[in-house]
C-alpha positions as CSV (number, residue, x, y, z in Angstrom):
1,M,20.9,-19.3,1.8
2,S,23.2,-19.4,4.8
3,S,24.2,-15.8,4.4
4,R,20.6,-14.8,4.3
5,L,19.9,-16.6,7.5
6,L,22.9,-14.9,9.2
7,L,21.7,-11.5,8.1
8,I,18.2,-12.1,9.3
9,V,19.5,-13.2,12.7
10,A,21.7,-10.1,12.8
11,A,18.6,-7.9,12.0
12,L,16.7,-9.5,14.9
13,C,19.6,-8.8,17.3
14,C,19.8,-5.2,16.3
15,W,16.1,-4.2,16.8
16,A,16.1,-1.6,19.6
17,C,14.3,-1.4,22.9
18,Q,10.9,-1.7,21.1
19,N,11.8,-5.1,19.7
20,I,11.5,-8.7,20.6
21,E,12.8,-11.9,19.1
22,D,11.1,-13.9,16.3
23,A,10.1,-16.5,18.8
24,T,8.6,-16.4,22.2
25,P,8.2,-19.2,24.8
26,A,4.9,-18.0,26.2
27,K,1.7,-16.6,24.9
28,R,2.0,-12.9,24.2
29,N,-0.2,-10.1,22.8
30,T,2.6,-8.7,20.7
31,F,5.1,-10.2,18.3
32,I,7.5,-9.7,15.4
33,R,7.7,-12.3,12.6
34,F,10.0,-12.5,9.6
35,Y,9.2,-14.6,6.5
36,E,11.9,-15.5,4.0
37,A,12.3,-17.6,0.9
38,P,15.2,-18.6,-1.4
39,H,14.6,-15.3,-3.2
40,N,13.8,-11.8,-2.1
41,L,10.3,-11.4,-0.5
42,S,8.4,-8.1,-0.1
43,G,5.3,-7.6,2.0
44,V,2.1,-6.1,0.4
45,Q,-0.7,-6.6,2.9
46,A,-1.6,-8.5,6.0
47,E,-5.2,-9.1,7.2
48,P,-6.7,-11.0,10.2
49,Y,-8.2,-14.2,8.8
50,E,-10.2,-16.8,10.7
51,D,-8.0,-17.7,13.7
52,G,-4.8,-16.2,12.4
53,Y,-3.6,-14.0,9.6
54,L,-3.2,-13.9,5.8
55,I,-0.1,-12.2,4.3
56,L,0.2,-11.2,0.7
57,G,3.6,-10.7,-0.7
58,N,5.9,-10.8,-3.8
59,E,8.8,-13.0,-4.5
60,E,11.4,-11.6,-6.9
61,L,13.2,-14.3,-8.9
62,A,16.8,-14.2,-10.1
63,N,15.7,-13.4,-13.6
64,G,13.8,-10.3,-12.4
65,N,10.3,-11.8,-12.7
66,F,7.9,-12.0,-9.8
67,N,5.6,-14.6,-8.2
68,T,2.7,-13.7,-5.9
69,V,3.1,-15.4,-2.5
70,I,0.3,-16.0,0.1
71,I,1.3,-16.9,3.6
72,R,-1.2,-18.3,6.1
73,T,-0.3,-18.1,9.8
74,N,-1.8,-18.8,13.2
75,D,-2.6,-16.0,15.8
76,R,1.1,-15.9,16.8
77,G,2.2,-15.3,13.2
78,E,3.6,-18.8,12.8
79,R,3.4,-20.2,9.3
80,L,0.7,-22.8,8.7
81,G,1.3,-25.3,5.9
82,Q,2.9,-24.5,2.5
83,D,2.7,-21.0,1.1
84,I,0.4,-20.5,-1.9
85,V,2.3,-19.3,-5.0
86,L,0.7,-17.7,-7.9
87,P,3.4,-17.6,-10.6
88,D,4.3,-15.1,-13.2
89,G,3.0,-12.0,-11.7
90,S,3.2,-9.5,-8.8
91,A,0.5,-8.8,-6.1
92,K,-1.1,-5.4,-5.5
93,A,-4.1,-6.0,-3.1
94,L,-6.0,-8.5,-1.0
95,K,-9.7,-8.5,-0.2
96,I,-11.2,-10.9,2.4
97,T,-14.7,-12.2,1.8
98,T,-17.1,-14.5,3.7
99,D,-16.1,-17.5,1.5
100,G,-12.4,-16.8,0.8
101,Y,-10.5,-13.9,-0.7
102,Y,-9.5,-12.0,-3.9
103,V,-6.0,-11.3,-5.0
104,L,-5.3,-8.5,-7.5
105,G,-2.0,-8.1,-9.3
106,D,-0.1,-7.5,-12.5
107,S,1.6,-9.7,-15.0
108,I,4.3,-8.6,-17.5
109,K,5.1,-10.5,-20.6
110,V,7.3,-10.1,-23.7
111,N,4.9,-9.7,-26.7
112,I,6.7,-11.6,-29.5
113,E,3.7,-11.2,-31.8
114,S,4.0,-7.5,-32.2
115,G,3.4,-6.9,-35.9
116,D,5.3,-3.7,-36.3
117,G,8.1,-4.3,-33.8
118,S,7.1,-1.2,-31.8
119,V,9.2,-0.7,-28.7
120,F,5.9,-0.1,-26.8
121,D,4.6,-3.5,-27.7
122,L,7.7,-5.5,-26.7
123,I,6.9,-5.6,-23.0
124,V,3.2,-5.5,-22.1
125,S,1.5,-5.3,-18.7
126,S,-1.9,-6.7,-17.8
127,T,-3.9,-7.0,-14.6
128,R,-5.1,-10.3,-13.2
129,L,-7.6,-11.2,-10.5
130,F,-7.8,-14.5,-8.6
131,K,-10.7,-15.7,-6.5
132,L,-9.6,-18.3,-3.9
133,N,-11.7,-20.2,-1.4
134,A,-11.1,-20.4,2.3
135,S,-8.7,-23.4,1.7
136,G,-6.6,-21.3,-0.7
137,N,-7.7,-23.2,-3.8
138,I,-8.1,-21.0,-7.0
139,M,-11.8,-20.9,-7.9
140,K,-11.6,-18.4,-10.7
141,K,-9.0,-16.2,-12.5
142,I,-9.5,-13.4,-15.0
143,V,-7.1,-11.2,-16.9
144,I,-7.8,-7.5,-17.7
145,A,-5.7,-6.8,-20.8
146,D,-5.7,-5.2,-24.3
147,P,-6.4,-8.1,-26.7
148,R,-4.7,-6.5,-29.7
149,N,-1.3,-7.5,-31.0
150,Q,-0.2,-4.0,-32.1
151,N,-0.2,-0.7,-30.3
152,I,-1.1,-2.5,-27.1
153,T,-2.4,-0.5,-24.1
154,D,-0.7,-1.4,-20.8
155,V,-3.1,-2.1,-17.9
156,F,-2.0,-1.9,-14.2
157,G,-4.0,-2.9,-11.2
158,S,-4.1,-0.6,-8.1
159,S,-6.7,-1.8,-5.6
160,L,-10.1,-3.5,-5.2
161,T,-13.1,-3.5,-2.9
162,T,-16.6,-4.9,-2.9
163,N,-20.0,-3.1,-2.9
164,A,-23.2,-3.8,-1.0
165,D,-24.2,-6.5,-3.6
166,G,-20.9,-8.2,-3.3
167,D,-19.7,-7.1,-6.8
168,V,-15.9,-6.7,-7.1
169,I,-14.8,-3.2,-7.9
170,V,-11.3,-3.0,-9.4
171,L,-9.3,0.3,-9.7
172,G,-6.4,0.6,-12.0
173,T,-4.7,2.6,-14.6
174,F,-4.1,2.2,-18.4
175,K,-1.4,3.7,-20.7
176,A,-1.6,3.8,-24.4
177,A,1.3,2.7,-26.6
178,A,2.7,6.2,-27.4
179,A,5.7,8.2,-26.1
180,S,3.5,11.0,-24.9
181,A,0.9,8.8,-23.3
182,T,0.0,9.2,-19.6
183,E,-1.5,6.7,-17.1
184,K,-5.2,7.3,-16.7
185,P,-7.6,5.6,-14.3
186,F,-10.2,2.9,-15.0
187,L,-12.8,1.1,-12.9
188,V,-14.2,-2.4,-13.6
189,S,-17.2,-4.0,-11.8
190,L,-17.2,-7.8,-11.8
191,D,-19.7,-10.5,-10.7
192,P,-18.5,-11.9,-7.4
193,V,-18.8,-15.6,-8.5
194,S,-18.2,-15.8,-12.2
195,L,-16.0,-12.6,-12.4
196,D,-17.9,-11.7,-15.5
197,T,-17.8,-8.0,-16.3
198,N,-20.8,-5.9,-15.2
199,W,-19.4,-2.6,-16.5
200,V,-16.1,-0.8,-17.4
201,K,-15.3,2.9,-17.2
202,R,-12.1,4.6,-18.5
203,Y,-11.5,8.2,-17.5
204,E,-9.6,10.4,-20.0
205,V,-9.2,13.4,-17.7
206,L,-6.2,15.7,-17.2
207,D,-3.0,15.1,-19.1
208,R,-1.1,13.8,-16.1
209,D,-0.1,10.4,-14.7
210,Y,-2.5,9.1,-12.1
211,V,-0.7,7.4,-9.2
212,N,-3.5,5.7,-7.3
213,S,-3.6,5.0,-3.6
214,R,-3.4,1.4,-2.3
215,A,-7.1,1.4,-1.3
216,V,-10.5,2.2,-2.9
217,H,-13.7,2.4,-1.0
218,I,-17.5,2.6,-1.3
219,N,-18.9,5.5,0.6
220,P,-22.2,5.4,2.6
221,D,-24.1,6.5,-0.5
222,G,-22.7,3.7,-2.6
223,K,-20.2,5.8,-4.5
224,I,-16.6,4.9,-5.3
225,I,-13.9,7.0,-3.7
226,W,-10.1,6.8,-3.7
227,A,-7.1,9.1,-3.6
228,T,-4.6,9.7,-6.3
229,A,-1.5,11.8,-7.2
230,L,-1.6,13.7,-10.5
231,L,2.0,13.7,-11.6
232,K,3.9,15.6,-14.3
233,E,7.6,14.8,-14.7
234,S,10.2,16.9,-16.5
235,G,13.9,15.7,-16.5
236,N,15.0,15.3,-12.9
237,F,12.0,17.2,-11.5
238,A,8.5,16.1,-10.8
239,R,5.4,17.9,-9.6
240,S,2.3,16.3,-8.3
241,Y,-0.8,17.1,-6.2
242,I,-3.6,15.2,-4.6
243,G,-6.9,14.4,-6.2
244,V,-9.9,12.6,-4.6
245,P,-12.4,11.3,-7.2
246,L,-15.9,10.5,-6.2
247,I,-17.8,8.4,-8.8
248,P,-21.2,6.8,-8.8
249,E,-21.0,3.2,-10.2
250,N,-20.8,3.0,-14.0
251,S,-20.8,6.8,-14.2
252,T,-18.5,9.8,-14.5
253,F,-16.8,12.0,-11.8
254,E,-19.4,13.6,-9.5
255,N,-16.6,15.3,-7.4
256,F,-12.9,15.7,-7.9
257,S,-11.5,17.6,-4.9
258,Q,-7.8,18.7,-5.2
259,Y,-5.1,19.9,-3.0
260,G,-1.7,21.3,-3.9
261,E,-2.5,22.1,-7.5
262,Q,-1.5,25.7,-7.1
263,T,2.0,25.0,-5.6
264,D,5.1,23.2,-6.8
265,Q,5.9,20.0,-4.8
266,Q,5.5,16.3,-5.0
267,L,2.5,14.9,-3.0
268,Y,1.8,11.2,-3.3
269,P,-1.3,9.9,-1.3
270,K,-0.4,6.3,-0.5
271,D,-3.4,5.1,1.4
272,I,-7.0,6.2,2.3
273,Q,-9.1,4.7,5.0
274,P,-12.6,5.5,6.5
275,S,-13.3,6.3,10.1
276,A,-16.5,5.6,12.1
277,G,-17.5,9.2,11.7
278,N,-17.7,9.0,7.9
279,I,-14.4,10.9,7.5
280,Y,-11.6,9.5,5.4
281,G,-8.0,9.8,6.5
282,V,-5.3,10.1,3.8
283,V,-1.6,9.5,4.4
284,G,1.3,10.0,1.9
285,S,4.6,11.5,1.2
286,Y,5.7,15.1,0.5
287,A,8.9,16.2,-1.2
288,T,10.2,19.2,-3.2
289,P,10.1,19.0,-7.0
290,A,13.8,17.8,-6.8
291,G,12.9,15.1,-4.4
292,A,14.3,16.7,-1.2
293,N,12.9,17.4,2.2
294,G,10.8,14.3,2.5
295,N,8.0,14.4,5.0
296,L,4.9,12.3,5.9
297,F,1.6,14.1,5.4
298,F,-2.0,13.6,6.6
299,V,-5.2,15.1,5.3
300,R,-8.9,14.5,6.0
301,V,-11.6,14.0,3.4
302,S,-15.4,14.2,3.8
303,Q,-17.6,11.2,2.8
304,N,-18.6,13.3,-0.3
305,G,-14.9,13.4,-1.4
306,D,-14.2,17.0,-0.3
307,I,-10.6,17.5,1.0
308,I,-11.3,19.4,4.3
309,Q,-9.6,22.8,4.1
310,G,-7.0,23.3,6.8
311,S,-6.8,19.6,7.8
312,E,-3.4,19.0,6.2
313,R,-0.6,18.1,8.5
314,Y,3.1,17.5,7.8
315,F,5.3,15.4,10.1
316,D,9.1,15.1,10.3
317,G,10.5,12.1,12.0
318,E,13.5,13.7,13.7
319,S,11.6,16.8,14.7
320,L,9.0,14.6,16.5
321,L,11.7,13.5,19.0
322,A,12.0,17.0,20.5
323,N,8.7,18.5,19.6
324,N,5.6,16.3,19.3
325,D,3.9,18.5,16.7
326,D,3.5,18.9,13.0
327,V,5.9,21.1,10.9
328,A,5.7,23.3,7.8
329,A,5.6,21.3,4.5
330,S,9.3,21.6,3.6
331,A,10.7,21.8,7.1
332,S,12.5,18.4,7.1
333,S,15.4,17.2,9.3
334,S,15.0,13.6,8.2
335,D,13.8,11.9,5.0
336,D,10.3,10.5,5.8
337,T,7.5,8.8,3.9
338,G,3.9,8.1,4.6
339,D,2.7,4.7,3.5
340,A,-0.3,3.3,5.3
341,I,-3.1,4.5,7.6
342,I,-5.9,3.0,9.7
343,A,-8.8,4.5,11.7
344,T,-8.9,3.5,15.3
345,S,-11.8,2.7,17.5
346,D,-11.3,5.8,19.6
347,G,-12.0,8.0,16.6
348,G,-8.4,8.8,15.7
349,F,-5.9,7.4,13.1
350,V,-2.6,5.7,13.2
351,L,-0.2,6.8,10.4
352,A,2.6,4.5,9.3
353,G,5.6,5.3,7.2
354,S,9.4,5.3,7.3
355,M,12.1,7.5,8.6
356,L,15.7,7.5,7.4
357,T,18.0,7.3,10.4
358,T,19.8,10.6,11.5
359,P,22.5,11.2,14.1
360,N,19.8,12.1,16.6
361,R,17.1,9.4,15.9
362,G,16.9,6.0,14.5
363,N,18.4,2.5,14.6
364,G,20.2,2.5,11.2
365,G,18.8,2.6,7.7
366,K,15.1,3.2,7.4
367,D,12.9,2.6,10.4
368,I,9.1,2.3,10.8
369,L,7.5,5.6,11.9
370,L,4.2,5.4,13.7
371,I,2.2,8.5,14.5
372,K,-1.1,8.4,16.4
373,V,-3.4,11.4,15.8
374,T,-6.8,12.5,16.9
375,S,-9.7,12.8,14.5
376,Q,-8.6,16.3,13.8
377,G,-4.9,15.4,13.1
378,E,-3.4,16.4,16.4
379,I,-0.6,14.2,17.6
380,I,-1.1,11.9,20.6
381,W,2.1,9.9,20.3
382,N,4.8,8.8,17.9
383,K,7.2,5.8,17.8
384,I,9.9,4.3,15.7
385,L,10.5,0.6,15.3
386,G,13.4,-1.0,13.4
387,G,16.9,-2.5,13.2
388,A,20.0,-1.9,11.2
389,G,18.3,-2.7,7.9
390,D,15.7,-0.9,5.9
391,E,12.1,-1.4,7.1
392,T,9.2,-0.1,4.9
393,V,5.5,-0.4,5.7
394,S,2.9,-1.6,3.3
395,S,-0.2,-2.0,5.5
396,I,-1.5,-1.4,9.0
397,R,-4.7,-2.6,10.6
398,E,-6.4,-2.2,14.0
399,M,-7.2,-5.6,15.7
400,A,-10.2,-6.5,17.9
401,D,-8.1,-5.9,21.0
402,G,-7.1,-2.5,19.9
403,G,-3.6,-3.6,18.9
404,L,-2.0,-2.8,15.6
405,L,-1.0,-5.3,12.8
406,I,1.8,-3.9,10.6
407,C,3.1,-5.6,7.5
408,G,6.0,-4.6,5.2
409,S,9.5,-5.4,4.0
410,N,12.9,-5.7,5.8
411,N,16.0,-5.3,3.6
412,V,19.4,-6.2,5.0
413,S,22.4,-5.9,2.6
414,G,20.2,-6.3,-0.5
415,L,18.3,-9.3,0.9
416,S,14.6,-8.7,1.6
417,S,12.1,-10.6,3.7
418,I,8.5,-9.9,4.8
419,F,7.8,-8.8,8.4
420,M,4.5,-8.8,10.3
421,I,4.4,-7.0,13.7
422,K,1.6,-7.0,16.3
423,T,1.9,-4.2,18.7
424,T,-0.2,-2.8,21.5
425,A,-2.7,0.0,20.8
426,N,0.2,2.4,21.7
427,G,2.6,0.9,19.1
428,E,4.6,-0.9,21.7
429,L,6.1,-4.5,21.7
430,K,5.3,-5.9,25.1
431,D,2.8,-8.1,26.9
């Protein structure tokens, strides 16, 4: 534990001119906080909650298993009380409601009852959903799983939202117990109180793995929309393109707009968020089939799920230092990823990702890359935040004062902690 504390202190000292310490003597509008535990912690999501914040994370135990961790803080990011631990499973998403919040995640177990000893049945994944009240007490828990003891289908949670009636909509994937099986999407609608099932839909479309975004939404017409990568792997190469499903509740695909299906590359949409103008912004990562030339990408989607032609933008972290503009898809001087996005009150978006340090830009390891764009995807500003370790972003939100709340993970010499950063509207740590 002493070595972990030493490394965390070193990381704080190494944060560059955009950084402040993990403690401040006076009230400030911006801050950085790190949250650690006896084991590695990784950040999943942070949300404003009552007079402070709620942080969802994962704790990796020494045996490789995971616990879900929920951290409650005040408006300065200081821990309040004991963390809530949901053992034996990892977290994927958090949804705040008027009377508490939902936590979605996965649980993996060894299935010793497998009748035929199939290798596919030895380790089985299921999805679990918790409903907690405002005090953090568990009110209800359900598990979405294949009940069979043989040829068990794995179930993975992706994200969740609520509709106008308060029903919980869970997005995930399932994978049959077969060597050639691919991950396909499913949707489940649940009663908000009892968590009883309203309906379930599985979608057996296209023979590719679906890698879903970290968010799912209900559009103004009450239809479900999200972004996904359609992935095909072969040896050391992978090819994927973007798909945006639009589905009425308890129905089939009404629209399935695609981008990149005619070209060879890897495109992974990590997040999708709506703007006030009923346009969705999508952020993700681009790479060649071999995994090289990593860039952050942005694309816009209409409320009907159509990817807007010509809206795609690719950004390279190092190139942004000299030329505040987008680049060609494979024009990459630094290895970058796109991980989270939020629409801002001025009509634009802030894109958040990571940039691997180069001789010309960066503070060492991976740094946080922030890019502010207009509603049309034109760059307004870009910033990097980080220290000597590796910082990766998992969520970003705009606060009531226009500031940005960023959550993710900081890894220093193999030891990981959660960070939460509150910046100004321009991505700066001051005031």
